[in-house]
FIRO-934142 format. One record per residue: x, y, z of N, C-alpha, C, CB in turn; residue in three letters. Coordinates in steps of 0.1 Angstrom, whole numbers, padded with zeros to 4 digits, always signed. Atoms other than C-alpha are relative to their C-alpha. Glycine has a CB too. Layout:
residues N
XYZXYZXYZXYZALA ...
This chain:
residues 251
-0001+0013-0007+0143+0433-0076+0012-0008-0007-0013-0008+0000UNK -0011+0008+0005+0175+0413-0081-0002-0015+0002+0014+0005+0006UNK +0001+0015-0001+0173+0376-0089+0013-0006-0005-0012-0005-0008UNK -0013+0003+0005+0209+0364-0090+0002-0014-0006+0010+0001+0011UNK -0002+0014+0004+0204+0327-0096-0012-0005-0007+0003-0009+0012UNK +0011+0006+0008+0183+0309-0122+0004-0015-0003-0001+0008-0013UNK -0002+0014+0003+0178+0272-0129-0010-0003-0011-0002-0009+0012UNK +0009+0004+0010+0162+0254-0158-0011-0010+0005+0007-0005-0012UNK +0010+0011-0003+0129+0235-0154-0001-0010-0011-0014+0007+0003UNK +0001+0011+0010+0118+0205-0173-0003+0004-0014-0010-0010+0005UNK +0004-0005+0014+0106+0226-0202+0011+0009-0005-0013+0007+0001UNK -0011-0008+0005+0139+0244-0205-0001+0015+0004+0001-0001-0014UNK +0001-0014-0003+0127+0277-0191+0007+0002+0014-0015+0003+0001UNK -0006-0004-0013+0146+0295-0164-0010+0005+0010+0011+0011-0003UNK +0008-0005-0011+0131+0301-0131+0009+0005+0011-0010-0011+0005UNK -0008-0005-0010+0144+0322-0102+0002-0010+0012-0006+0013+0005UNK -0003+0008-0012+0160+0304-0072+0002+0007+0013+0012-0009-0003UNK -0001-0008-0012+0164+0333-0048-0006+0014-0002+0015+0000+0004UNK +0006-0013+0000+0150+0366-0039+0009+0009+0008-0015+0001+0005UNK -0008-0009-0007+0171+0396-0029-0008+0012+0005+0012+0006-0009UNK +0007-0011-0006+0156+0422-0006+0011+0011+0004-0008-0004+0013UNK -0010-0010-0003+0177+0454-0006-0003+0008+0013+0000+0010-0012UNK +0001-0009-0012+0184+0476+0024-0009+0012-0003+0014+0004+0005UNK +0008-0011+0002+0158+0503+0028-0013-0002-0006+0008+0010-0007UNK +0013+0003+0006+0129+0486+0012-0011+0001+0011+0000-0013-0007UNK +0011+0000-0009+0095+0492+0027-0008-0014-0001-0010+0012-0004UNK +0007+0013+0000+0072+0463+0035-0008-0001-0013-0010-0001+0012UNK +0008+0001+0012+0050+0472+0005+0008-0004-0012-0007+0014-0003UNK -0009+0004+0011+0080+0468-0018+0003-0015+0001+0013+0008+0000UNK -0003+0014-0002+0088+0434-0003-0012-0008-0004+0003-0003+0015UNK +0012+0007+0004+0052+0423-0007-0001-0001-0016-0013+0006+0005UNK +0000+0000+0015+0053+0433-0044+0010-0009-0006+0001+0014-0005UNK -0011+0009+0006+0086+0415-0050-0004-0015+0002+0013+0003+0007UNK +0004+0014-0003+0073+0383-0034-0011-0004-0010-0004-0002+0014UNK +0011+0003+0009+0041+0384-0055+0006-0002-0014-0010+0012-0001UNK -0006+0001+0014+0062+0389-0087+0008-0012-0002+0008+0013-0003UNK -0009+0011+0002+0088+0363-0081-0007-0014+0001+0011+0000+0010UNK +0008+0012-0001+0061+0337-0072-0011+0000-0010-0005-0002+0015UNK +0011-0001+0010+0039+0348-0100-0014-0001+0006+0002-0011-0011UNK +0013+0000-0007+0010+0355-0077-0007+0013-0004+0002-0001+0015UNK +0007-0012+0002-0017+0381-0082+0004+0011+0010-0016-0002+0001UNK -0005-0011-0009-0008+0415-0068-0009+0001+0012-0001+0014-0008UNK +0007+0000-0012-0018+0418-0032+0000-0013+0008-0013+0005-0002UNK +0001+0013-0006-0015+0381-0024+0009-0001+0013+0004-0011-0010UNK -0009+0001-0011+0015+0384-0001-0004+0008+0012+0014+0004-0004UNK +0005-0008-0011+0001+0412+0019-0012-0007+0007-0005+0014-0005UNK +0011+0007-0006-0031+0392+0024+0004-0012+0008-0010-0004-0011UNK -0004+0012-0007-0011+0363+0036+0005+0002+0014+0011-0007-0008UNK -0005-0004-0013+0001+0382+0067-0008-0007+0011+0000+0015+0002UNK +0009+0005-0011-0029+0370+0087+0003-0014+0004-0015+0001-0004UNK -0003+0014-0003-0019+0334+0084+0015-0004+0000-0007-0009-0011UNK -0015+0002+0000+0019+0338+0083+0005-0003+0014+0007+0012-0006UNK -0005+0003-0013+0022+0337+0121+0014+0005+0002-0002-0014+0004UNK -0014-0005-0001+0053+0359+0121+0004+0003+0014+0001+0013-0008UNK -0005-0002-0013+0074+0361+0152+0005+0014+0002+0011-0011+0003UNK -0003-0014-0002+0072+0398+0157+0000+0004+0014-0009+0009-0008UNK +0001-0005-0014+0078+0418+0189-0014+0006+0002+0011+0011+0002UNK +0013-0005-0004+0047+0429+0208-0003+0014-0005-0002-0001+0015UNK +0002-0014+0004+0053+0465+0199-0004+0002-0014+0013+0008+0003UNK +0003-0001+0014+0049+0458+0162-0015-0002-0003+0008-0011-0007UNK +0014+0002+0002+0013+0448+0167-0004-0006-0013-0008+0013+0002UNK +0003+0008+0012+0014+0424+0138+0005+0006-0013-0014-0002-0002UNK -0005-0007+0012+0030+0449+0114+0015-0003-0002-0002+0016+0001UNK -0014+0004+0001+0063+0435+0100+0010+0011-0006+0001-0012-0009UNK -0008-0011+0005+0076+0469+0088+0013+0001+0008-0007+0013+0000UNK -0013+0000-0007+0113+0470+0097+0006-0013+0003-0001+0008+0012UNK -0004+0013-0004+0115+0433+0103+0001-0010-0012-0009-0006+0011UNK -0002+0009+0012+0117+0420+0067+0014+0002-0004-0011+0004-0011UNK -0014-0003+0000+0154+0418+0069+0006+0000-0014+0008-0009+0009UNK -0006+0000+0014+0174+0428+0037+0011-0011-0001+0005+0014-0003UNK -0009+0011+0002+0192+0397+0025-0004-0008-0013+0001-0009+0012UNK +0004+0009+0011+0192+0370-0002-0007-0012+0006+0012-0004-0008UNK +0008+0011-0005+0165+0343+0004-0002-0010-0011-0013+0005+0005UNK +0002+0011+0010+0166+0309-0014-0015-0002+0000+0008-0012+0004UNK +0014+0003+0001+0132+0301-0027-0003-0015+0004-0005+0001-0015UNK +0002+0014-0004+0136+0263-0021-0012-0006-0008-0003+0000+0015UNK +0011+0008+0007+0109+0238-0030-0013+0006+0005+0001-0015+0003UNK +0013-0005-0004+0073+0250-0030+0000+0013+0008-0007-0011+0007UNK +0000-0013-0008+0079+0286-0019-0013+0006+0001+0010+0010-0006UNK +0013-0007-0003+0050+0305-0004+0004+0014+0006-0009-0008+0009UNK -0003-0013-0007+0047+0341+0008+0002-0002+0015-0012+0009-0002UNK -0002+0002-0014+0044+0328+0043+0014-0005+0004-0011-0010+0006UNK -0014+0005-0002+0077+0309+0041+0010+0011-0001+0003-0011-0009UNK -0009-0011+0002+0095+0339+0027+0000+0011+0010-0002+0006-0014UNK +0002-0010-0010+0081+0364+0051+0006-0005+0014-0014+0005+0002UNK -0005+0006-0012+0089+0341+0080+0015+0000+0001-0006-0014+0002UNK -0015+0000+0000+0125+0337+0069+0005+0014+0002+0004-0006-0014UNK -0005-0014-0002+0129+0375+0067-0001+0004+0015-0008+0009-0009UNK +0002-0004-0014+0114+0380+0102+0010-0008+0009-0014-0002+0004UNK -0009+0008-0008+0135+0352+0116+0014+0005+0000+0000-0015-0004UNK -0014-0006+0002+0167+0367+0102+0001+0013+0008+0003+0002-0015UNK +0000-0013-0008+0157+0401+0117+0001-0003+0015-0013+0008-0003UNK -0001+0003-0015+0151+0385+0151+0014-0004+0004-0010-0012+0003UNK -0014+0004-0003+0186+0369+0150+0009+0012+0000+0005-0010-0010UNK -0008-0012+0000+0201+0403+0141-0003+0010+0011-0001+0007-0014UNK +0004-0011-0009+0181+0425+0164-0001-0004+0015-0013+0005-0005UNK +0002+0003-0014+0176+0405+0196+0012-0005+0007-0011-0011+0000UNK -0013+0004-0006+0212+0395+0202+0005+0010+0010+0010-0003-0011UNK -0006-0009-0011+0233+0410+0230+0005+0013-0005+0011-0007+0006UNK -0005-0014+0004+0250+0438+0209-0011+0010-0002+0008-0002-0012UNK +0010-0009+0003+0218+0453+0197-0008+0003+0013-0010-0005-0011UNK +0007-0002-0013+0199+0448+0230+0007+0009+0010-0004-0013+0006UNK -0008-0008-0009+0227+0462+0250+0002+0015-0005+0014-0006+0002UNK -0001-0013+0006+0232+0491+0226-0013+0008+0002+0003-0001-0014UNK +0013-0007-0001+0195+0500+0227-0002+0004+0015-0012-0009-0004UNK +0001-0004-0014+0195+0499+0265+0009+0011+0004+0002-0013+0009UNK -0010-0010-0003+0226+0520+0267-0006+0014-0004+0013-0003-0007UNK +0006-0013+0005+0206+0547+0247-0014+0002+0005+0001+0000-0015UNK +0013-0001-0006+0175+0543+0269-0011-0003-0010-0002+0014+0005UNK +0010+0005+0010+0156+0525+0241-0003-0014+0002+0005+0003-0015UNK +0002+0014+0002+0139+0492+0236+0004-0003-0014-0015-0004+0003UNK -0005+0004+0013+0149+0472+0206-0009+0005-0012+0001-0016-0001UNK +0009-0004+0010+0118+0481+0186+0003+0015-0004-0015-0002+0004UNK -0003-0014+0003+0126+0518+0190+0014+0002-0007+0001+0008+0014UNK -0013-0001+0006+0162+0512+0180-0002-0004-0015+0010-0010+0006UNK +0003+0003+0014+0149+0495+0148-0006+0011-0007-0008-0013-0001UNK +0007-0012+0006+0127+0525+0141+0010+0010-0003-0011+0005+0010UNK -0011-0010+0003+0157+0548+0144+0008-0004-0011+0008+0003+0013UNK -0008+0006+0011+0177+0525+0122-0006+0002-0013+0004-0014+0003UNK +0008-0001+0012+0150+0526+0096+0001+0014-0006-0014-0005+0001UNK -0001-0014+0004+0151+0564+0095+0014+0003-0005-0004+0010+0011UNK -0014-0002+0004+0189+0564+0093+0002-0007-0013+0009-0007+0011UNK -0001+0007+0013+0187+0539+0064-0006+0008-0011-0007-0014+0001UNK +0007-0008+0011+0163+0562+0045+0007+0013-0002-0014+0002+0004UNK -0006-0013+0001+0182+0594+0052+0014+0001-0004-0002+0007+0014UNK -0015-0001+0002+0219+0586+0050+0004-0006-0013+0007-0007+0012UNK -0005+0005+0013+0238+0582+0018+0012-0009+0002+0003+0011-0009UNK -0013+0007-0002+0270+0567+0033+0000-0006+0014+0012+0008-0003UNK -0001+0006-0014+0279+0545+0063+0005+0011+0010+0010-0012+0000UNK -0005-0010-0008+0298+0575+0077-0011+0010+0004+0011+0008-0006UNK +0011-0009-0003+0267+0597+0075-0010-0007+0009-0007+0004-0013UNK +0010+0007-0008+0246+0570+0092+0002+0004+0015+0001-0015-0002UNK -0003-0003-0014+0263+0576+0125-0004+0014+0004+0014-0002+0004UNK +0003-0014-0002+0258+0614+0122-0015+0002+0000+0007+0008-0011UNK +0015-0001+0000+0221+0611+0112-0006-0006+0013-0006-0008-0012UNK +0005+0006-0013+0215+0588+0142+0002+0010+0011+0008-0013+0003UNK -0003-0010-0010+0232+0615+0164-0010+0012-0001+0014+0005-0001UNK +0010-0011+0001+0209+0642+0150-0014-0004+0006-0002+0004-0015UNK +0012+0005-0006+0179+0620+0159+0000+0000+0015-0003-0014-0005UNK -0001+0000-0014+0191+0615+0194+0000+0014+0006+0013-0008+0005UNK -0001-0014-0005+0200+0652+0199-0014+0006+0000+0010+0007-0008UNK +0014-0006+0001+0165+0662+0187-0009-0006+0011-0005-0001-0014UNK +0008+0006-0010+0148+0637+0209+0003+0005+0014+0001-0015+0000UNK -0004-0005-0014+0168+0648+0240-0004+0014+0002+0015-0002+0001UNK +0003-0014-0002+0160+0684+0234-0015+0003-0002+0007+0009-0010UNK +0014-0002+0002+0123+0678+0228-0004+0007-0013-0006+0008+0012UNK +0002-0006+0013+0125+0689+0192-0007-0011-0009+0013+0005-0007UNK +0005+0009+0010+0104+0673+0164+0011-0005-0009-0012+0006-0008UNK -0010+0005+0008+0125+0650+0142+0001+0007-0013-0002-0015-0002UNK +0001-0007+0013+0114+0668+0110+0008-0007-0011+0006+0014+0001UNK -0006+0009+0010+0126+0639+0088-0009-0001-0012+0004-0013+0006UNK +0008+0002+0012+0115+0640+0052-0004-0014-0003+0007+0007-0012UNK +0003+0014+0003+0117+0603+0050-0013-0005+0007+0012-0009+0005UNK +0013+0004-0006+0088+0599+0074-0012+0006-0007+0000+0004+0015UNK +0011-0005+0008+0067+0622+0053-0002-0008-0013+0003+0015-0004UNK +0000+0008+0012+0076+0602+0022-0007-0013+0003+0014-0003-0005UNK +0007+0013-0004+0065+0570+0041-0015+0002+0001+0006-0005+0013UNK +0014-0003-0002+0032+0586+0051-0007+0001-0014-0002+0012+0008UNK +0006-0003+0013+0026+0596+0015+0002-0011-0011+0005+0013-0006UNK -0002+0011+0009+0038+0563+0000+0009+0003-0012-0012-0006-0005UNK -0008-0004+0012+0065+0579-0022+0015+0001+0005-0005+0014-0005UNK -0014-0003-0003+0102+0586-0024+0004+0012-0009+0009-0013-0004UNK -0003-0012+0007+0113+0621-0033+0009+0009+0009-0012+0008-0004UNK -0009-0010-0008+0139+0648-0023-0008+0013+0003+0012+0002-0008UNK +0007-0013-0001+0113+0675-0025-0012-0001+0010-0005+0005-0013UNK +0011+0000-0010+0091+0680+0006-0005+0015+0001+0005-0005+0014UNK +0005-0013+0000+0068+0710+0004-0006+0004+0014-0011+0002-0010UNK +0006-0004-0013+0054+0731+0033-0014-0007+0002-0002+0015+0000UNK +0013+0006-0001+0020+0716+0025+0001-0015+0004-0007+0001-0014UNK -0002+0014-0004+0034+0681+0029+0002-0001+0015+0013-0006-0007UNK -0003+0000-0014+0045+0689+0064-0012+0002+0009+0011+0010+0003UNK +0013-0002-0008+0009+0696+0074-0009-0012-0001-0007+0013-0005UNK +0009+0011+0001-0005+0662+0066-0003-0006+0013+0006-0011-0009UNK +0005+0006-0012-0025+0645+0093+0004-0015+0000-0015+0001+0002UNK -0006+0014+0000-0004+0613+0099+0008-0001+0013+0008-0003-0012UNK -0009+0003-0011+0013+0597+0129+0015+0000-0004-0004-0013+0007UNK -0013+0000+0005+0043+0596+0106+0005+0014-0004+0001-0009-0012UNK -0004-0014+0003+0044+0634+0102+0009+0005+0011-0012+0009-0001UNK -0010-0003-0010+0076+0640+0122+0003+0015+0001+0013-0007-0002UNK -0001-0014-0001+0073+0677+0115-0010+0005+0011-0003+0007-0013UNK +0010-0005-0010+0042+0680+0137-0002-0009+0012-0014+0000-0007UNK +0001+0009-0011+0044+0649+0159+0013-0001+0007-0005-0014-0005UNK -0012+0002-0008+0069+0646+0187+0004-0014+0001-0001+0007+0014UNK -0005+0013-0002+0091+0616+0192+0001-0008-0013-0009-0008+0009UNK -0002+0009+0011+0096+0586+0170-0014-0003-0007+0007-0013+0004UNK +0013+0005+0006+0070+0574+0144-0004-0013+0006+0002-0002-0016UNK +0005+0012-0007+0048+0545+0155+0007-0013-0004-0014-0001-0002UNK -0007+0012+0004+0067+0519+0135+0012+0004-0008-0010-0008-0010UNK -0011-0003+0010+0099+0516+0114-0006+0004-0013+0009-0012-0001UNK +0005-0005+0013+0096+0531+0080+0006-0008-0012+0002+0015-0002UNK -0007+0008+0010+0118+0506+0061+0007-0011+0007+0009+0008-0009UNK -0008+0011-0005+0140+0475+0065+0015+0005+0001-0001-0012-0008UNK -0014-0005-0002+0174+0487+0080+0009-0012-0001+0002+0007+0013UNK -0011+0010+0001+0206+0468+0073+0009+0001+0012+0008+0002-0012UNK -0009+0001-0011+0234+0460+0097+0007+0013+0003+0010-0011-0002UNK -0007-0012-0002+0252+0493+0092-0009+0011+0006+0006+0006-0013UNK +0010-0010-0006+0221+0514+0099-0003-0004+0015-0013+0001-0008UNK +0003+0004-0014+0214+0493+0130+0011+0003+0009-0003-0015+0000UNK -0011-0004-0008+0249+0498+0142+0001+0015+0003+0013-0005-0007UNK +0000-0014-0002+0246+0535+0137-0010+0004+0011-0002+0007-0013UNK +0011-0004-0009+0213+0536+0157+0004-0003+0014-0012-0008-0004UNK -0003+0003-0014+0229+0520+0188+0014+0006+0003+0000-0015+0002UNK -0013-0006-0003+0264+0537+0184+0001+0013-0008+0011-0010-0004UNK -0001-0013+0007+0257+0572+0171+0013+0007+0001-0012+0009+0004UNK -0013-0007+0000+0287+0593+0162-0001+0012+0010+0003+0005-0014UNK +0001-0012-0010+0295+0619+0190-0001+0013-0008+0012-0001+0009UNK +0001-0013+0006+0285+0654+0180-0012+0008+0005-0001-0002-0016UNK +0011-0008-0004+0262+0683+0186-0010+0004-0011+0005+0013+0007UNK +0008-0003+0012+0244+0683+0152-0015-0001+0003+0004-0008-0011UNK +0015+0000-0001+0207+0692+0150-0006+0000-0014-0004+0012+0008UNK +0005-0002+0013+0204+0697+0113+0009-0007-0010-0002+0015-0004UNK -0008+0005+0011+0216+0681+0080-0008+0001-0013+0005-0014+0003UNK +0006+0000+0014+0209+0684+0043+0011-0005-0010-0005+0014-0004UNK -0009+0005+0011+0225+0666+0013-0001+0010-0011-0004-0014-0005UNK +0000-0011+0009+0234+0696-0008+0001-0006-0014+0012+0009+0003UNK -0002+0007+0012+0246+0673-0036+0005-0014+0003+0009+0008-0010UNK -0005+0014-0003+0256+0636-0040+0014+0001+0006-0001-0008-0012UNK -0013+0000-0007+0285+0630-0016+0003+0012+0009+0010-0001-0010UNK -0002-0012-0008+0280+0663+0002-0011+0002+0009+0003+0012-0010UNK +0010-0002-0010+0258+0660+0032+0006+0008+0012-0005-0014+0006UNK -0005-0009-0010+0263+0688+0057-0008+0000+0013+0001+0015-0006UNK +0006+0000-0013+0257+0686+0094+0004+0012+0008+0004-0013+0007UNK -0003-0012-0008+0255+0715+0118-0010+0001+0012-0001+0013-0009UNK +0008-0003-0011+0242+0726+0151-0006+0014-0001+0007-0001+0014UNK +0004-0014+0002+0236+0762+0138-0011+0001-0010+0013+0008-0004UNK +0012-0001+0009+0202+0769+0123+0003+0009-0012-0012+0005+0007UNK -0003-0010+0011+0215+0799+0102+0009-0007-0010+0007+0013+0006UNK -0008+0007+0009+0242+0777+0087-0008-0010-0007+0012-0006+0008UNK +0008+0010+0006+0217+0750+0080-0009+0007-0011-0009-0007+0010UNK +0008-0007+0010+0195+0776+0062+0008+0003-0013-0006+0012+0006UNK -0008-0002+0012+0224+0785+0040+0003-0012-0008+0014+0006+0005UNK -0001+0013+0007+0230+0749+0032-0012-0004-0008+0004-0011+0010UNK +0012+0003+0007+0194+0744+0023-0002+0009-0012-0012+0002+0010UNK +0001-0009+0011+0195+0775+0001+0009-0005-0012+0004+0014+0004UNK -0009+0005+0011+0225+0760-0018-0006-0012-0006+0013-0003+0006UNK +0007+0012+0006+0206+0727-0022-0011+0005-0009-0006-0008+0012UNK +0011-0005+0008+0176+0746-0036+0006+0006-0013-0008+0011+0007UNK -0006-0006+0012+0198+0766-0060+0005-0011-0010+0012+0009+0003UNK -0005+0011+0009+0215+0734-0073-0011-0008-0006+0009-0009+0008UNK +0011+0008+0005+0182+0716-0077-0007+0008-0011-0010-0003+0011UNK +0006-0008+0010+0167+0745-0096+0008+0001-0013-0003+0014+0005UNK -0009-0001+0011+0197+0748-0118+0000-0013-0008+0015+0002+0004UNK +0001+0012+0007+0195+0711-0126-0013-0002-0008+0002-0012+0010UNK +0013+0000+0006+0158+0714-0134+0000+0009-0013-0011+0005+0009UNK -0001-0009+0012+0165+0743-0158+0008-0006-0011+0006+0014+0004UNK -0008+0007+0010+0192+0724-0176-0007-0011-0006+0013-0005+0006UNK +0008+0012+0006+0169+0694-0180-0011+0005-0009-0007-0007+0012UNK +0011-0006+0009+0142+0717-0195+0007+0004-0013-0007+0012+0007UNK -0007-0004+0012+0168+0731-0220+0003-0012-0008+0012+0008+0004UNK -0004+0012+0008+0179+0696-0230-0011-0007-0007+0007-0009+0010UNK +0011+0007+0006+0144+0685-0239-0002+0005-0015-0014+0004+0008UNK 
């Protein structure tokens, strides 16, 4: 959690004046950050949802996941979880319900909530802005072909973790977020997407890709050929095993 601005109180102690929500954070991370910056007991912000009266779309069914927009929020006087969460959702509404996003979603046969869901997966999966458009295209190509998305980020969300290693056993979990076994999009966004991810979701890069894997930092490979994808995955596995072996030797 980044707190860029501090002021002194009457006793000379510094206190935070703003809260930064990074792109790609899940709602649980936002709740924890608000609890911490307001010095509240853990779980307080999540419990405040019932009385926050957030202006969420009907499809969200009261779940603000994806709508806690990543930005810097001034704490102001007498900050509360309800005020901060409302500010995040209000900013998301302004970003997501405007003409560009609404028109882009409609152009791709989506409603805005579905576009936000795709953007959240793009945010979690893509390492660069260029890759975001390609990841979005993979999602659309798979949806159009009736293929499961098979996105590790949705498995990570279901398991409440962040890792590059998804096992065969992981892909068998019973969850609506298991995009290996469930067709279509997950029931909600899986994180808070930023403007670049949202743009990619409504303007995916043209291409026929169906698969991608980040072999190493800065080297994400996209392909429509499954055999080529398997070779890329094998290279990723070799590099990861080599890095693990070097780490063990260094201990």
